[in-house]
N, C-alpha and C positions, 0 to 999 in steps of 0.2 A: 241545039248544042251552042255553047257560048263561044265568043271570039277567042278567049284564052284557050279553051279546049281545042279549037281548030288549029291555032298556032302551035300549041304543044304537040299535037298529032303530026303536023307538018314537020316540025323541027326534029322530032324523035320518031321518024318513020323507019324504025328498025325493030328487030326482035329484042334487042337490049342495048344499053349504053353503060359503059363502065369508065370512070375517070378517077385517077389516083393523084392526090396532092400530098404535101408534106406530112400532115398528120391525120388525113382522113381519106375515105374512099366513098365515092358516090356511085350508086347503082340505080339505073332506071329500067323499069319493066321486069322486075324479078317476080317470081310466082309465089314463093313461100319462104319463110324463115324457118329452117330445119333445126338449127342448133344455135344457142346463144350462151356463151360463157365469157369471162373477161380475158380468156386466152385464145378462144376459137369461135368463129361465126361461120355457119354454113347457110348459103342462100341457094334455093332451087331456081334455076332459070329454065327456059324452054327445052334445051337439049343437053344441059349439063348442070352440075352443082359447082358453085364458086366457094372455095375454101379459103378463109382469111384467118391467118394466125398472127399472134402478136402478144402484147402486154397491155393491160388496162383498156381493153376494147370495150366500147359501149356505143349504143345507138343514140345519135343526136337528133335525127329526124326520121320519122317513120310515117309514111303515107301508103295508100294501097298499091302504088306502082313505084314509089321512090323510097330509097333508104340512104341515110348518111351515117357512116361508121367512123368513129374517131378513136384515137389511141395510137400506140406505137405499133404500126403495122410492119411485121417482119417478113411475111411470106404470103403470097397469093397463089392459089393453085386451082386447077380445073379437074373435076372428076366426071368423066364421060361414063355414065351408068351403064 
């Protein structure tokens, strides 16, 4: 394992991490992208689904465990399946 991976695992020793800023939303350790439209994005996490609603939503960064969503975010909700 690389030093970067060890540091990342140490810093993000959680099931998930969600951070919201002015025009974007960062999610670490999501499992699946269930829905993607310019008005709604649904992410599957370990115990729930994260529902993001807004206008002109798009994915700016997509990695196996990280996603960065940009656009006018109007609502964020949780669906416990």
